[in-house]
C-alpha positions in Angstrom: -6.4 31.4 14.4 -7.1 27.9 15.9 -9.5 25.2 14.5 -9.8 21.5 14.0 -7.4 19.5 11.8 -8.4 16.4 10.0 -6.0 14.0 8.8 -7.8 11.9 6.3 -6.8 8.1 5.4 -8.2 4.9 4.1 -10.6 3.2 6.5 -8.8 0.7 8.5 -5.6 2.7 9.0 -6.9 5.2 11.6 -5.1 3.9 14.4 -1.7 3.8 12.7 -2.3 7.3 11.5 -2.9 8.5 15.1 0.3 6.8 16.3 2.3 8.5 13.5 0.7 12.1 14.2 1.4 11.5 17.9 5.2 10.8 17.4 5.3 13.9 15.2 4.2 15.8 18.2 0.7 16.8 17.1 -2.3 16.5 19.7 -4.2 15.6 21.3 -4.8 13.1 18.6 -8.5 11.7 18.3 -9.4 8.9 16.0 -12.5 8.9 14.1 -13.8 6.8 11.0 -11.8 7.9 7.9 -9.0 9.8 9.7 -7.7 11.6 12.8 -8.3 15.1 14.2 -6.2 17.3 16.4 -6.5 21.2 17.3 -4.0 23.5 15.7 -3.5 26.6 13.5 -2.0 27.2 10.1 1.5 26.5 11.2 0.4 22.9 12.2 -1.7 22.7 8.9 1.7 23.3 6.9 3.8 21.0 9.0 1.3 18.2 8.8 1.1 18.2 5.0 5.1 18.5 4.7 5.9 15.8 7.5 2.8 13.3 7.9 3.7 10.4 5.8 0.3 8.3 6.2 -2.5 11.1 5.7 -4.3 11.1 2.4 -5.5 14.8 3.0 -5.1 17.5 5.5 -8.4 19.4 6.2 -8.8 22.7 8.1 -12.3 22.8 9.8 -12.6 26.7 9.7 -16.1 27.2 11.1 -19.6 26.0 11.6 -23.0 27.6 12.2 -26.7 26.1 12.0 -28.9 26.4 9.0 -32.5 25.1 8.9 -33.1 25.9 5.3 -31.5 27.7 2.2 -32.4 31.1 3.2 -30.8 30.9 6.4 -27.8 29.0 4.9 -27.4 31.7 2.4 -27.8 34.5 5.2 -25.1 32.9 7.7 -22.8 32.0 4.7 -22.8 35.9 4.0 -21.7 36.6 7.6 -19.0 34.2 7.4 -15.4 35.8 7.7 -14.2 34.2 4.4 -11.5 36.7 4.1 -9.8 35.3 6.9 -9.1 32.0 4.9 -9.7 32.7 1.3 -8.2 35.3 -1.1 -10.5 37.2 -3.5 -8.1 36.4 -6.6 -8.3 32.6 -5.9 -11.3 30.7 -7.2 -13.2 28.5 -4.9 -14.9 25.1 -5.5 -17.8 24.4 -2.8 -18.7 20.5 -2.2 -21.6 20.2 0.1 -23.0 16.8 1.4 -26.4 16.6 3.4 -27.4 14.1 6.0 -30.2 14.1 8.4 -31.0 17.7 7.8 -33.7 19.7 6.5 -31.5 21.2 3.9 -31.3 18.1 1.7 -30.4 19.3 -1.6 -26.4 19.1 -1.8 -26.2 20.9 -5.3 -28.4 23.8 -4.1 -26.3 24.1 -0.8 -23.3 24.3 -2.7 -24.4 26.9 -5.0 -25.7 29.3 -2.2 -22.5 28.9 -0.4 -20.3 29.9 -3.5 -22.7 32.8 -4.4 -22.2 34.0 -1.1 -18.4 33.6 -1.3 -18.4 35.4 -4.8 -20.7 38.3 -3.8 -19.1 39.0 -0.4 -15.5 38.4 -1.2 -15.1 38.3 -4.9 -13.4 34.9 -5.3 -14.8 33.3 -8.4 -16.5 30.0 -8.4 -14.5 26.8 -9.7 -12.1 26.6 -12.7 -8.2 25.9 -12.6 -6.6 25.7 -9.4 -9.6 26.2 -7.4 -9.4 25.6 -3.4 -11.9 23.0 -2.4 -14.4 24.2 0.2 -16.1 21.2 1.9 -19.4 21.8 3.5 -20.9 19.1 5.6 -24.5 19.6 6.6 -25.4 17.1 9.3 -28.3 17.4 11.8 -28.7 20.8 10.5 -25.3 21.9 11.4 -23.0 23.3 8.7 -19.4 22.3 9.1 -16.9 24.1 6.6 -13.5 22.7 6.0 -10.7 23.6 3.5 -8.6 21.2 1.5 -5.4 22.6 2.3 -3.3 19.8 0.3 -5.0 20.0 -3.2 -3.2 17.0 -5.1 -3.7 13.9 -2.5 -0.5 13.4 -0.4 0.5 10.2 -1.8 1.7 11.9 -5.0 4.9 13.1 -3.5 6.2 14.6 -6.9 8.8 12.0 -7.4 6.9 8.8 -9.0 6.3 9.4 -12.5 6.7 5.8 -13.5 4.2 3.2 -11.8 3.3 -0.4 -12.6 0.2 -2.3 -12.4 -2.1 -2.0 -9.3 0.4 0.2 -7.6 0.0 0.9 -3.8 0.0 4.4 -2.5 2.9 5.9 -0.9 0.7 6.8 2.1 -0.6 3.5 2.5 3.0 1.9 2.0 4.5 4.2 4.7 1.9 3.2 7.5 2.2 -0.6 6.8 6.0 0.0 7.3 5.2 1.6 10.6 3.2 -1.1 11.7 5.7 -3.7 10.8 8.1 -2.1 13.4 10.2 0.1 10.6 11.7 3.5 12.5 14.3 4.2 9.8 16.9 1.9 11.4 17.8 -1.5 9.4 17.5 -2.8 6.0 14.3 -3.0 4.3 13.9 -5.5 1.2 11.3 -5.8 -1.5 11.3 -9.0 -3.5 8.4 -8.1 -5.9 9.0 -4.3 -5.9 7.2 -3.0 -8.8 7.7 0.5 -8.8 9.8 0.5 -5.9 7.2 2.1 -3.3 8.4 0.3 -0.1 11.8 0.5 -1.0 11.8 4.1 -1.5 9.4 5.3 1.3 11.9 3.2 3.7 14.7 5.1 2.2 13.3 8.3 2.8 12.3 7.6 6.2 15.8 6.3 7.2 17.2 9.6 5.7 14.8 11.9 7.3 13.4 13.4 3.9 10.0 15.0 4.3 7.4 13.5 2.3 6.1 17.0 1.2 9.4 18.6 0.4 9.2 18.7 -3.1 5.8 19.6 -4.3 3.1 22.2 -4.1 -0.1 22.7 -1.8 -3.5 24.3 -1.9 -2.6 26.1 1.4 -0.1 28.3 -0.7 -3.0 29.8 -2.3 -5.1 31.0 1.0 -5.0 34.2 2.8 -3.3 32.8 5.9 -0.2 31.7 3.8 3.3 33.1 5.1 6.0 32.3 2.1 8.7 32.9 4.6 7.6 30.7 7.6 7.1 28.0 5.1 10.5 28.1 3.3 11.9 28.2 7.1 10.0 25.0 8.1 10.7 23.2 5.1 14.6 24.0 5.4 14.5 23.0 9.4 15.1 19.3 8.8 18.5 18.3 7.7 18.7 14.9 5.8 20.4 12.2 8.1 23.4 10.1 6.9 22.5 6.4 6.3 24.7 3.6 5.8 22.0 1.0 5.0 21.2 0.2 1.2 17.4 -0.6 0.5 16.6 -3.1 -1.8 14.2 -4.1 -4.5 14.0 -7.0 -6.8 11.6 -7.9 -9.3 11.4 -10.2 -12.5 10.2 -7.5 -14.8 13.0 -5.5 -16.2 10.7 -2.5 -17.1 9.6 -2.4 -13.4 13.1 -2.1 -12.1 13.8 0.6 -14.5 10.8 2.6 -13.2 11.9 1.8 -9.6 15.5 3.1 -10.3 14.3 6.4 -12.0 11.7 6.9 -9.3 14.1 6.5 -6.7 16.6 8.9 -8.3 13.9 11.7 -8.7 13.2 11.0 -4.8 17.0 12.0 -4.1 17.4 8.5 -2.5 19.1 6.8 -5.4 22.4 6.3 -3.5 20.6 4.5 -0.8 18.7 1.9 -3.0 19.5 -0.7 -5.1 16.9 -2.4 -7.8 17.8 -5.7 -9.7 15.9 -7.8 -12.1 15.6 -11.3 -10.6 12.9 -13.8 -9.9 12.0 -14.7 -6.2 13.9 -18.0 -6.5 17.1 -16.2 -6.8 16.7 -14.0 -3.8 19.4 -15.0 -1.1 20.0 -13.2 2.3 21.9 -9.9 2.1 25.1 -9.4 4.1 24.5 -7.6 7.4 21.8 -7.6 10.2 18.4 -8.7 9.8 15.6 -6.3 8.6 12.2 -6.4 7.3 11.0 -8.0 4.0 8.0 -5.9 2.7 6.2 -7.3 0.0 2.7 -6.5 -2.0 2.2 -9.7 -4.4 -0.6 -10.0 -7.0 -3.9 -10.7 -5.5 -5.6 -12.3 -8.2 -8.5 -9.6 -8.2 -6.8 -7.3 -10.6 -3.6 -9.0 -11.7 -3.6 -12.9 -12.6 -5.7 -15.6 -12.0 -6.3 -16.8 -8.0 -5.9 -20.5 -8.4 -2.5 -19.8 -10.5 -1.3 -17.5 -7.3 -1.2 -20.3 -4.8 2.1 -21.6 -6.2 3.7 -18.1 -6.4 2.8 -17.7 -2.7 3.8 -20.8 -1.7 7.3 -20.3 -3.5 7.7 -16.9 -1.8 7.0 -18.4 1.7 9.6 -21.4 1.0 12.3 -18.7 -0.2 11.8 -16.7 2.7 11.8 -19.1 5.2 15.0 -20.5 3.8 16.8 -17.4 2.8 15.8 -14.7 5.3 16.2 -16.3 8.8 15.9 -13.6 11.6 14.2 -11.2 9.3 10.4 -10.1 9.8 7.9 -10.1 6.9 5.2 -7.9 6.0 2.9 -8.8 3.2 -0.1 -7.0 1.9 -2.7 -8.8 0.1 -6.7 -8.9 -0.5 -6.8 -12.7 -0.1 -6.1 -14.6 3.2 -6.1 -17.6 1.7 -3.2 -16.7 -0.4 -1.3 -15.2 2.6 -1.6 -18.6 4.4 -0.4 -20.6 1.2 3.1 -19.0 2.2 3.3 -21.3 5.2 4.8 -18.4 7.1 4.4 -17.8 10.9 2.0 -14.9 10.5 0.7 -12.8 13.8 -2.9 -12.0 13.9 -3.8 -9.9 10.8 -4.4 -6.4 10.9 -7.7 -4.8 10.0 -8.8 -4.9 6.6 -7.8 -1.5 4.6 -9.7 0.3 1.7 -7.7 0.1 -1.4 -8.9 0.9 -4.7 -12.2 -0.8 -4.6 -10.6 -3.8 -2.6 -9.9 -4.7 1.1 -6.4 -5.5 1.9 -4.7 -6.6 4.7 -1.2 -6.5 6.5 0.2 -9.9 7.4 3.3 -9.7 9.7 5.6 -12.2 11.3 8.0 -11.9 13.9 11.8 -12.9 13.3 11.8 -16.0 10.9 
């Protein structure tokens, strides 16, 4: 069975996700608002969930048909081969959206499709562990997609402890890629919080798949092959890494959280976390690498007017101590980024993040 696969991401990161998908051998990849698409089958769905670091979810677009009214929607939903995708013993939750269509009541559309599935396949509606079936009705065309991920993909299964306003792992991975990090060279975060940048960098360097330790919704679909899935998961051996990835924070609790998260992710030996202020930062021994930092923005944590001094101090220390290193800085406030005095390249596109728009600011070697 072949269909269109959609990798969802935060608006603003579509181009970065497309590059990652192509690098992993998926394709042909096309960008569209909110994600990227490419053709494939169930093995590609499994591999995308397992290996793509920047996707928020993986949707399988399993079919489409036209429906001008609810009775027609009901009739055509009953003709659909649900048994090729869904299991009779796994509940299904249908979520419909309607746009520019004669069917305009999303709730009624969801009910019709759910009832058709229940009465033709026998799968119960909703409840614990339900598969999400998404029905998009646009210009009278009904497009059916299955959420094959379940829990959002930034939940790798390792981070039990988080600090304030954490950056999602999926976004951190794409920001690292946009800064040119390919797994070689060191990464340092002087304001590491729960350690997201440092842990992602260590996992990339070690060749550890982001989905290696978690469960996915596709394991409850009719197409799932447990043996093939186990072989796929065991097909990538971790790489030996000599680099140590470092994170610092003035909050001792954050440092403890970061170290615990790294240990759960299996990269405790590749990471080092320590409690220290920005003013104590000094250049590590060895070749230059990448400084990745996600400072407070003022929108959630701290007052903006008080943050100009923090950003100014950060820029001063980085210019003095990290010569030859590149910098990637994430913030929602361009004025604060410029307060660092760092020689930033043109900024990236704004990226939706928890009700804010954040931007990645990058430098060349300092």
